[in-house]
N, C-alpha and C positions, 0 to 999 in steps of 0.2 A: 504494500500500500504506500503510495507516494504521499508525502506530506511532511510536516515538521514533527518528526517523531524521534528526536534525539533524546538520549537518556539523561542528559544533564542540562539544566537550564542555562548554565554558564557557557555552554558551547553551542547553543542553538543558533542557527543562522538568523540574521536580522531581517531578511527580505524574501524568504522562500514563498513561492506561490503554491500553497498546499491544496491543489485542486480537488483531491479526494477527501479532504479532511472535513468530517462532520461529527457531531457529538450529541449525546442526549442524556437527560436525567429525569426520571419519573418522580414527580412530587405528589404529595397527598392532594386530594381533590380541593381542599380549602387553602392550599398554600399558594402564595404568589411571591415572586422575586422582582424587585425593582432593579432594572439594569442601570449600571453606573452611567452617568452623563458624560459623554465625550467632552474633554476639555475641562472637566472639573478639577479644581486646584486642590492642593493640600491645605490643611487647616492653617489659618492665618498665624497661629502660634509657632509654626515651623518656619524658621528663616530660610530664604532662598539664597544659598551660597553661590559664588561665581561658578563653581564646578557644577552645581545643579542647573543653573541657567544655561551653561554650555551644553550639558547633556540634553536638556529639553530642546534647545535649538537644533542640535544634531538629529535628535529623534524626529522632530517635525520635518526637517529636510528629507530625511530618509524615507519617512512614511509617504511624503508627496511623490518621491521618485518611484517607490514601490507601486503606488496607485496608478501612476502613469504606465508602468510596465504591464500591470494587470489589465488595464484598459486596452492596450494595444494587443496583448496576447490573446484575449478572448476569441475573436473571430478566427485567428490562425489555428488555435487548438481545437475549436469546436467544428469548424467547417472542413477540416482536413483529417478527421478521425479515420476515414477509410484508407487514406494514404499512409497513415502511421502504422497500420497493420497490427503487429503484435504489441506495439507500444501504445495502443488505444485502450482505455479503461472506462468503466462506469464511474462517473463522478457526480457530485452534487454541485460543485462549482462555487465554493467559497472557502476562505481561510478563516480560522478562528484563533485568537490569542488571549492571553491574560498577562498580568504584570510579570509573571515568571517566565514569559517567553523571551525576556530580555536579560542581559547580564545584570548582575547585582547593581552596578553603578547606574544603570538606566531604569531600574524598577520604579524609582521616584518619578522619572520623566514619563514613563508609561502610564502611571496613575494620574499625574498632573495634566499631561497633554491629551491623553487618550481616554482617561476615565477608567482604566483597567483595574480590576481587583483580582480576587481569587478565581472568580468564575470566568469561563471562556466567553468571549464576545466575538461576533462577526467582525472581521477586520477588513475584508474585501469581498465583493461579489462579482463573479466573472460575467461580463456582458454576454447575453444570449444563452446563459446556462439555465438549468432547471431552477436553481436558487433565485435567479433574477426574475424568472417568470412567476415564481411563487411569491414574489415581493419580500423576500428576505432582505434585510437592510443592514448596512454597516451600523454597528453599535448594539444590535440585538443580542441579548443574553441567551445562551443556549441551555435549555432546561431539560428537554426530553426528546428521545428519538425511539419510536416504537417500544416505549416502555423500558428501555434499558438505561441504567444509571450512567451519568456522566460524572467522573471525578473532578474535583476542584483542586487548586493548589499547585505546587511546583511541578508535578508530573501529569497535569491534566491533559496536555496535548498528547503525550505518549500513550497514556492509558486510554484516552478516548478514541484514538486512532485504532487501537486494538479492539475496542468494542464495536466500532462501526464498520471495520473492514468486511466482516462476514455479511453484514446487512445489504451492502451495495450490490452483491451479485444475485440476490434473491427477489428483489422487488423492482417495479417500474417507478414507484414513488416511495418516499419515506415520510412518515408522519412525524413532524417535529413540533415541540412546544418551545416557544421562545418568550423571553421577557422583553416587553417593549413598553416604555412609559411606566405606568403604575400597575400594570396587570400582565397576564400571560395570554398568549394567542397560540392557536394550533395551525400550522401550515402543512399542506401536502406538497412536498418538494419533488418534482420529477427528476428521475435519474438522467444524466446527460452523458452521452458517449463522446469522448474527446481524447486527443493526444495527451498522454499523462506525463508530459515533460514538466519538470519544475523549472520555473523561470526566476532567476536570482539577480539581485542587485549587487554589483561588485564595488566595494568601497575603496576605489582607487581612481586616480585621474589619468592613467594611461588610456589611450583611445583604442580599446580592444574589446573583444568578446571571446567567450570560451564555451565549448560544448564537449561533455565527457561521455556522451551516449545516453544518459538519463536526464541530464540537466543542461540548461543553457544560461549563460550569465552575460549581462552587459555591464561594463564598468560605468561608473559615474561620468568619466571622461567621454566615453562613447555616447552616452545619452545626451550630454551637452553638445557634442559635435553633431550628432544626427539631428537634434532639435525638433523636427516634425514627427508626427505619429507615423506617417508613411515611411520616413527614413529609419525610424526605430524598428518598424516592421520589416524593412529590408534586412536588417541585421538579425533579427529574431528568426526570420524565415530561413536565412542562410544556415544558421546554427541548427534549427530544426531539421533541415535537409541533411546536414552532416550526421545528426543522430539517427535519422531514419535509415540512412545508407550505411550506418555502422562504421564510419570512417575513423573514429577514435580507436576502436578495436583493431581495425586493419592496420592502423599506424602504430599500434602497440603503445599508445599514449594515454590510455584511459586513466592510469594511476597518476601520471603527471598532471593532466588536466584536472582530475578530481581533487588533487591536493591544492592546486591553485584556487579552485572554486571554494573548497573548504576554508581556505585562509581568507579570501577576500570577502566572504559573507560576514566575517567578524566585524564588530563595530570598529575595532582598532586593529586592522590586519598587520601582519609583518610584511612591510613593503620591500624588505631586502630580498624576498623571494622573487621579485620581479627584476632583479639585476640581470643584465645580459638578455638572453633568450628565455630565461626561466626554465630551460629544459624542453621547451615546446618545439617540436619538429615542424618545419615548413611543410604545408600541405602540398602534395604533388598536384600538378596542374590538371591532370585528368580527373582526380577526385574533386578538386575545387570546381571545375566546370560542370561536373555531374550534379554537385550540390547547388550551384547557381541555377542550373536548368530547373531542377525540382523546386527550388525556392520561388521561381517566377510563378509556377503553378499554385504553390501554397498561397502566395500573395493574391493572385487573381481570384482564387476560390474564397479567400478571406475578405474580399472587397477592397483591397488596397490598390493604389495607382502603380501599375507596373511600368509606365512609360518613362519614369524618372529614375528607375533603378540603376541603369548603367551610368547615368550622370553622377549619381550619388557615389558609387564605388570609384569612379574616376576622380572625383573631387577628393575623396578620402586618400587615395593613393598619391595625389599631387601634394596634399598638405602634410601627410604623414607617410612618406615613402618607406620602402623596405629597409633603408639605412637607419630608420628610427627604431631602435630595439624595443621589443615588447609592444609594438604597435600591431594593428590588425594586418597591415600590408606586409610586415615582416613575417607574419605567420602564413600569409596568403599572397605570395609575391608575384604570381603569374597574372598580373593585371590585364594585359592585352588579351591573353587567351580567355580569361574570365569574361571580359566585356563582350567578346565575340559570342561566347556561349549564351550570355544574357540576351543579347540582341536577337539571336536565333530563337530563343525560347519565347521572347515577347511576340515575335512574328508568328510562331506556332499557336500561341494562345489566341491571338487576334483572329487567325484563320479559323480555328475551331469555334470561336464565338460566332463568327460570321456565318458559318455553315450549320450552326446549331448543334455541334457535337459536344459531348461531355468533356470537361477539362481534366483529362487524365493524361499524365505524361507517358 
């Protein structure tokens, strides 16, 4: 089951998109739980130190970037489930966190900025998912799912993931009780078939992205460079394609890429790991071109503008050439070959659209 299911809250990633993550807790008929109010501050008697203020600012920025990634990822993951093949899963389409989802130094920030407490709350809802159609909302407290209890506290994410995993394969909808405002509500959340890749935020300013077969990560620097949703989607789709085609495994680089992702999801990663090439092998041009071709189909099916994809990659290569170590171009140096593959794929997609054929690569 993909999701935020690490055993220690001190090592949990800051920005994983836990698409399969859902939880439930059966309460007595007369019980209600008031969900914490996002943005609620600590009691006025607790002084806000400079360190606390810095942590809150960092958390606010990272949450905004995570939400941006989640928004862009939705159509790509849902509309391409059939192309992901064995990597597609039954999902509910939301993430849930509590204050223990963050390292100790940021627990105060999670409570003050996000209103998190012991109980898990919805942190993001994937656009187009069953959760979105059922009107599950950010900030909803998660109380019950098909009558099975949801644990609270430091291990809530891990334990809840274990409870809910078996439920997803047996039902077309999941009955969930949520706390919203002053009362509880019951929602029937449809199961969504989607690519089960975790999409991570990398806390580094190098302009790069990474895919280890199960996850894809965009660095803070790449998001800033890409700027638009379409451009962010170009990067996501390219890494999705690498995962679908099994390129990390074929390159025998899954461990290296996985260690980079594990490091960069930390709030304060060890940036010395990014010295030089960081051990990442340059992608062979044939693999890169195959991923670029598949990415154009993923983008088109997800509703993104494919006409500007080649221009984006050309601009990236011009501003961050292969000589810039630990840049995307350094890891994917065959720019001219890739641009040719992208242009051919765009022409293919347009021809299939014109003739009414399915967008299948």
